[in-house]
A tleap script that builds the chain and sets N, CA, C and O, in Angstrom:
source leaprc.protein.ff14SB
mol = sequence {
  NMET ARG THR LYS LYS PRO ILE LYS THR ASN
  THR GLU LEU LEU VAL ARG ALA GLN ALA GLY
  ASP ARG ARG ALA PHE ASP LEU LEU MET GLN
  PRO TYR ILE ASN LEU MET THR ALA GLN ILE
  TRP HIE LEU VAL LYS ARG GLN GLU ASP ILE
  ASN ASP ILE LEU GLN MET ALA ILE ILE ASN
  VAL TRP ARG TYR LEU SER THR PHE ARG GLY
  ASP CYS CGLU
}
set mol.1.N position { 0.930 -1.318 0.105 }
set mol.1.CA position { 0.028 -0.014 -0.183 }
set mol.1.C position { 0.566 1.221 -0.118 }
set mol.1.O position { 1.189 1.456 0.917 }
set mol.2.N position { 0.502 2.101 -0.946 }
set mol.2.CA position { 1.222 3.067 -0.762 }
set mol.2.C position { 1.077 4.347 0.171 }
set mol.2.O position { -0.026 4.417 0.712 }
set mol.3.N position { 1.801 5.180 0.413 }
set mol.3.CA position { 1.233 5.939 1.515 }
set mol.3.C position { 1.437 7.580 0.502 }
set mol.3.O position { 2.444 7.857 -0.149 }
set mol.4.N position { 0.247 8.416 0.624 }
set mol.4.CA position { 0.998 9.821 0.083 }
set mol.4.C position { 1.322 10.509 1.244 }
set mol.4.O position { 0.854 10.612 2.378 }
set mol.5.N position { 2.585 11.099 0.406 }
set mol.5.CA position { 3.191 12.108 0.979 }
set mol.5.C position { 2.593 13.271 1.684 }
set mol.5.O position { 1.455 13.571 1.322 }
set mol.6.N position { 3.337 14.237 2.952 }
set mol.6.CA position { 2.349 14.780 3.301 }
set mol.6.C position { 2.795 16.248 2.701 }
set mol.6.O position { 3.863 16.490 2.139 }
set mol.7.N position { 1.664 17.216 2.970 }
set mol.7.CA position { 1.363 18.578 2.084 }
set mol.7.C position { 1.977 19.185 2.665 }
set mol.7.O position { 2.021 19.145 3.895 }
set mol.8.N position { 2.682 19.984 1.887 }
set mol.8.CA position { 3.740 21.117 3.005 }
set mol.8.C position { 3.970 22.550 2.063 }
set mol.8.O position { 4.798 23.385 2.425 }
set mol.9.N position { 2.845 22.803 0.369 }
set mol.9.CA position { 2.814 24.104 0.695 }
set mol.9.C position { 1.297 24.322 0.044 }
set mol.9.O position { 0.567 23.496 -0.505 }
set mol.10.N position { 1.068 25.907 0.340 }
set mol.10.CA position { -0.496 25.881 -0.829 }
set mol.10.C position { -0.521 25.802 -2.346 }
set mol.10.O position { -1.377 25.964 -3.216 }
set mol.11.N position { 0.283 25.605 -2.321 }
set mol.11.CA position { 0.277 25.458 -4.142 }
set mol.11.C position { 0.257 23.782 -4.210 }
set mol.11.O position { -0.424 23.385 -5.156 }
set mol.12.N position { 0.765 22.889 -3.536 }
set mol.12.CA position { 0.364 21.995 -3.163 }
set mol.12.C position { -1.091 21.548 -3.084 }
set mol.12.O position { -1.721 20.905 -3.923 }
set mol.13.N position { -1.480 21.998 -1.958 }
set mol.13.CA position { -2.800 21.636 -2.202 }
set mol.13.C position { -3.764 22.467 -2.817 }
set mol.13.O position { -4.956 22.163 -2.807 }
set mol.14.N position { -3.344 23.472 -3.340 }
set mol.14.CA position { -4.378 23.777 -4.574 }
set mol.14.C position { -4.223 22.814 -5.935 }
set mol.14.O position { -5.185 22.465 -6.618 }
set mol.15.N position { -2.676 22.409 -6.230 }
set mol.15.CA position { -3.066 21.369 -7.588 }
set mol.15.C position { -3.817 20.719 -6.921 }
set mol.15.O position { -4.861 21.365 -7.008 }
set mol.16.N position { -4.107 19.474 -6.012 }
set mol.16.CA position { -4.436 18.463 -5.640 }
set mol.16.C position { -5.806 18.691 -5.390 }
set mol.16.O position { -6.639 17.932 -5.886 }
set mol.17.N position { -6.155 19.681 -4.652 }
set mol.17.CA position { -7.622 20.306 -4.846 }
set mol.17.C position { -7.975 20.016 -6.147 }
set mol.17.O position { -8.406 18.895 -6.421 }
set mol.18.N position { -7.800 21.230 -7.337 }
set mol.18.CA position { -7.687 21.448 -8.219 }
set mol.18.C position { -8.430 19.852 -8.620 }
set mol.18.O position { -9.548 19.742 -9.122 }
set mol.19.N position { -7.637 18.845 -8.311 }
set mol.19.CA position { -7.736 17.261 -9.182 }
set mol.19.C position { -8.950 16.611 -8.823 }
set mol.19.O position { -9.677 15.923 -9.540 }
set mol.20.N position { -9.160 17.107 -6.859 }
set mol.20.CA position { -10.641 16.541 -6.659 }
set mol.20.C position { -10.329 16.125 -5.231 }
set mol.20.O position { -11.056 15.450 -4.502 }
set mol.21.N position { -8.862 16.748 -4.879 }
set mol.21.CA position { -8.853 15.838 -3.248 }
set mol.21.C position { -9.813 16.463 -2.510 }
set mol.21.O position { -10.069 17.608 -2.882 }
set mol.22.N position { -10.615 15.911 -1.271 }
set mol.22.CA position { -11.050 17.053 -1.031 }
set mol.22.C position { -10.345 17.386 0.491 }
set mol.22.O position { -10.433 18.438 1.123 }
set mol.23.N position { -9.642 16.182 0.853 }
set mol.23.CA position { -8.647 16.790 2.106 }
set mol.23.C position { -8.078 17.993 1.831 }
set mol.23.O position { -7.930 18.932 2.614 }
set mol.24.N position { -7.710 17.916 0.489 }
set mol.24.CA position { -6.441 19.268 0.133 }
set mol.24.C position { -7.361 20.237 0.295 }
set mol.24.O position { -7.058 21.045 1.173 }
set mol.25.N position { -8.541 20.458 -0.341 }
set mol.25.CA position { -9.303 21.845 -0.555 }
set mol.25.C position { -9.901 21.996 1.256 }
set mol.25.O position { -9.881 23.173 1.614 }
set mol.26.N position { -10.385 21.030 2.336 }
set mol.26.CA position { -10.077 21.478 3.401 }
set mol.26.C position { -9.168 22.185 3.686 }
set mol.26.O position { -9.285 23.407 3.773 }
set mol.27.N position { -7.972 21.477 3.908 }
set mol.27.CA position { -7.099 22.001 4.387 }
set mol.27.C position { -5.899 22.905 3.534 }
set mol.27.O position { -4.686 23.005 3.719 }
set mol.28.N position { -6.764 23.472 2.576 }
set mol.28.CA position { -6.378 24.675 1.940 }
set mol.28.C position { -7.134 26.163 2.669 }
set mol.28.O position { -6.656 27.257 2.971 }
set mol.29.N position { -9.032 25.370 2.802 }
set mol.29.CA position { -9.701 26.304 3.504 }
set mol.29.C position { -9.485 26.973 4.606 }
set mol.29.O position { -9.560 28.151 4.958 }
set mol.30.N position { -9.074 25.523 5.286 }
set mol.30.CA position { -8.804 26.203 6.653 }
set mol.30.C position { -8.402 27.281 7.440 }
set mol.30.O position { -8.792 27.566 8.572 }
set mol.31.N position { -7.461 27.941 6.633 }
set mol.31.CA position { -7.131 29.090 7.309 }
set mol.31.C position { -7.584 30.541 7.035 }
set mol.31.O position { -6.954 31.583 7.213 }
set mol.32.N position { -9.258 30.289 6.396 }
set mol.32.CA position { -9.624 31.779 5.873 }
set mol.32.C position { -11.009 31.659 6.719 }
set mol.32.O position { -11.387 32.682 7.291 }
set mol.33.N position { -11.861 30.368 6.845 }
set mol.33.CA position { -12.982 29.836 7.641 }
set mol.33.C position { -13.263 30.871 8.922 }
set mol.33.O position { -14.370 31.400 9.023 }
set mol.34.N position { -12.619 31.032 9.515 }
set mol.34.CA position { -12.640 32.175 10.540 }
set mol.34.C position { -12.871 33.865 9.911 }
set mol.34.O position { -13.817 34.630 10.093 }
set mol.35.N position { -11.928 34.004 9.324 }
set mol.35.CA position { -11.803 35.132 8.233 }
set mol.35.C position { -13.429 35.474 7.589 }
set mol.35.O position { -14.240 36.393 7.703 }
set mol.36.N position { -13.379 34.545 7.074 }
set mol.36.CA position { -14.836 34.565 5.806 }
set mol.36.C position { -15.868 34.617 6.531 }
set mol.36.O position { -16.843 35.267 6.152 }
set mol.37.N position { -15.867 33.727 8.101 }
set mol.37.CA position { -17.238 33.768 9.396 }
set mol.37.C position { -17.287 35.139 9.511 }
set mol.37.O position { -18.338 35.756 9.340 }
set mol.38.N position { -15.686 35.952 9.934 }
set mol.38.CA position { -16.351 37.431 10.536 }
set mol.38.C position { -16.466 38.282 9.765 }
set mol.38.O position { -16.839 39.343 10.265 }
set mol.39.N position { -16.196 38.291 8.029 }
set mol.39.CA position { -17.174 39.301 7.400 }
set mol.39.C position { -18.518 39.304 6.886 }
set mol.39.O position { -19.179 40.291 6.560 }
set mol.40.N position { -18.930 37.803 6.839 }
set mol.40.CA position { -19.812 37.650 7.070 }
set mol.40.C position { -20.793 37.969 8.432 }
set mol.40.O position { -21.566 37.016 8.536 }
set mol.41.N position { -20.924 38.503 9.009 }
set mol.41.CA position { -21.229 38.598 10.329 }
set mol.41.C position { -20.947 39.642 10.721 }
set mol.41.O position { -21.179 39.955 11.889 }
set mol.42.N position { -20.306 40.560 9.756 }
set mol.42.CA position { -20.287 41.915 9.624 }
set mol.42.C position { -21.555 42.211 9.117 }
set mol.42.O position { -22.285 43.002 9.715 }
set mol.43.N position { -21.939 41.599 7.958 }
set mol.43.CA position { -23.198 42.222 7.155 }
set mol.43.C position { -24.550 41.430 7.350 }
set mol.43.O position { -25.442 41.652 6.530 }
set mol.44.N position { -24.792 40.467 8.430 }
set mol.44.CA position { -25.652 39.641 8.647 }
set mol.44.C position { -25.249 39.046 10.421 }
set mol.44.O position { -24.114 38.800 10.828 }
set mol.45.N position { -26.569 38.930 11.241 }
set mol.45.CA position { -25.984 38.719 12.510 }
set mol.45.C position { -26.379 37.573 12.832 }
set mol.45.O position { -26.056 37.065 13.906 }
set mol.46.N position { -27.259 36.890 11.822 }
set mol.46.CA position { -28.082 35.964 12.342 }
set mol.46.C position { -27.162 34.639 12.268 }
set mol.46.O position { -26.457 34.514 11.266 }
set mol.47.N position { -27.133 33.867 13.044 }
set mol.47.CA position { -25.409 32.380 13.106 }
set mol.47.C position { -26.418 31.844 11.993 }
set mol.47.O position { -25.588 31.783 11.086 }
set mol.48.N position { -27.822 31.331 11.289 }
set mol.48.CA position { -28.175 30.918 10.715 }
set mol.48.C position { -28.004 31.023 9.460 }
set mol.48.O position { -27.699 30.097 8.709 }
set mol.49.N position { -28.230 32.405 9.093 }
set mol.49.CA position { -27.884 32.945 7.819 }
set mol.49.C position { -26.254 32.897 7.461 }
set mol.49.O position { -25.705 32.532 6.422 }
set mol.50.N position { -25.651 33.432 8.783 }
set mol.50.CA position { -24.137 33.058 8.130 }
set mol.50.C position { -23.584 31.621 7.734 }
set mol.50.O position { -22.598 31.299 7.072 }
set mol.51.N position { -24.798 30.692 8.522 }
set mol.51.CA position { -23.738 29.319 8.390 }
set mol.51.C position { -24.001 29.108 7.048 }
set mol.51.O position { -23.056 28.626 6.424 }
set mol.52.N position { -25.464 29.431 6.147 }
set mol.52.CA position { -25.876 29.444 4.916 }
set mol.52.C position { -25.163 29.643 4.239 }
set mol.52.O position { -24.695 28.730 3.559 }
set mol.53.N position { -24.621 31.317 4.068 }
set mol.53.CA position { -23.609 32.192 3.440 }
set mol.53.C position { -22.527 31.373 3.341 }
set mol.53.O position { -22.422 30.813 2.249 }
set mol.54.N position { -21.553 31.096 4.284 }
set mol.54.CA position { -20.498 30.649 4.314 }
set mol.54.C position { -20.437 29.381 3.910 }
set mol.54.O position { -19.375 29.043 3.387 }
set mol.55.N position { -21.499 28.382 4.032 }
set mol.55.CA position { -21.633 27.302 3.090 }
set mol.55.C position { -22.083 27.215 1.333 }
set mol.55.O position { -21.823 26.170 0.737 }
set mol.56.N position { -22.601 28.100 0.760 }
set mol.56.CA position { -22.778 28.288 -0.197 }
set mol.56.C position { -21.541 29.118 -0.533 }
set mol.56.O position { -21.121 28.727 -1.622 }
set mol.57.N position { -20.520 30.450 0.131 }
set mol.57.CA position { -19.140 30.516 -0.296 }
set mol.57.C position { -18.691 29.253 -0.874 }
set mol.57.O position { -18.654 28.992 -2.076 }
set mol.58.N position { -18.228 28.205 0.460 }
set mol.58.CA position { -17.337 27.122 0.358 }
set mol.58.C position { -17.306 26.278 -1.162 }
set mol.58.O position { -16.342 26.008 -1.878 }
set mol.59.N position { -18.864 25.964 -1.346 }
set mol.59.CA position { -19.154 25.115 -2.264 }
set mol.59.C position { -18.915 25.841 -3.553 }
set mol.59.O position { -18.485 25.264 -4.551 }
set mol.60.N position { -19.252 27.340 -3.506 }
set mol.60.CA position { -18.861 28.032 -4.783 }
set mol.60.C position { -17.144 27.511 -4.843 }
set mol.60.O position { -16.772 26.605 -5.588 }
set mol.61.N position { -16.635 27.930 -4.332 }
set mol.61.CA position { -15.205 28.164 -4.147 }
set mol.61.C position { -14.889 26.538 -4.700 }
set mol.61.O position { -14.191 26.386 -5.703 }
set mol.62.N position { -15.258 25.766 -4.222 }
set mol.62.CA position { -14.964 24.118 -4.327 }
set mol.62.C position { -15.671 24.262 -6.347 }
set mol.62.O position { -15.065 23.916 -7.361 }
set mol.63.N position { -16.697 24.715 -6.267 }
set mol.63.CA position { -16.983 24.255 -7.827 }
set mol.63.C position { -15.927 24.793 -9.246 }
set mol.63.O position { -15.769 24.344 -10.381 }
set mol.64.N position { -15.292 26.081 -8.419 }
set mol.64.CA position { -15.300 26.989 -9.823 }
set mol.64.C position { -13.584 27.086 -9.591 }
set mol.64.O position { -12.835 27.836 -10.216 }
set mol.65.N position { -13.147 26.020 -8.411 }
set mol.65.CA position { -11.571 25.853 -7.802 }
set mol.65.C position { -11.134 25.368 -9.744 }
set mol.65.O position { -10.077 25.846 -10.156 }
set mol.66.N position { -11.613 24.856 -10.325 }
set mol.66.CA position { -10.842 24.724 -11.817 }
set mol.66.C position { -9.932 25.953 -12.531 }
set mol.66.O position { -8.854 26.127 -13.098 }
set mol.67.N position { -10.829 26.493 -12.209 }
set mol.67.CA position { -10.674 28.020 -13.272 }
set mol.67.C position { -9.369 28.921 -12.304 }
set mol.67.O position { -8.529 29.664 -12.812 }
set mol.68.N position { -9.458 28.705 -11.293 }
set mol.68.CA position { -8.534 29.527 -10.377 }
set mol.68.C position { -7.300 29.201 -11.102 }
set mol.68.O position { -6.725 28.118 -11.003 }
set mol.69.N position { -6.730 30.664 -12.194 }
set mol.69.CA position { -5.024 30.485 -12.179 }
set mol.69.C position { -3.843 30.443 -11.203 }
set mol.69.O position { -2.836 29.795 -11.490 }
set mol.70.N position { -3.922 30.942 -10.361 }
set mol.70.CA position { -3.056 30.770 -9.199 }
set mol.70.C position { -2.107 32.264 -9.348 }
set mol.70.O position { -1.109 32.372 -8.636 }
set mol.71.N position { -2.400 33.143 -10.098 }
set mol.71.CA position { -1.490 34.004 -10.374 }
set mol.71.C position { -1.833 35.532 -9.884 }
set mol.71.O position { -1.693 36.557 -10.552 }
set mol.72.N position { -2.384 35.399 -8.363 }
set mol.72.CA position { -2.580 36.559 -7.625 }
set mol.72.C position { -2.395 35.569 -6.173 }
set mol.72.O position { -2.662 34.405 -5.874 }
set mol.73.N position { -1.764 36.791 -5.464 }
set mol.73.CA position { -1.348 36.366 -3.914 }
set mol.73.C position { -2.350 36.800 -3.285 }
set mol.73.O position { -2.417 36.669 -2.063 }
savepdb mol mol.pdb
quit
């Protein structure tokens, strides 16, 4: 059985996530979840709405990840 190498960079996470690796996507998104939640909270105060908007945003990131060129920081 082959063991996967540990992922070391965001670039590796991005490449793997673009190839459909959900674990890589989770690791790539993890540092941004709190920031996204805080930004949404400034616009919407109800927790249920915050959760819905956050979920929709994450789904859209996953859906359009293949179109991300990676030429920005």
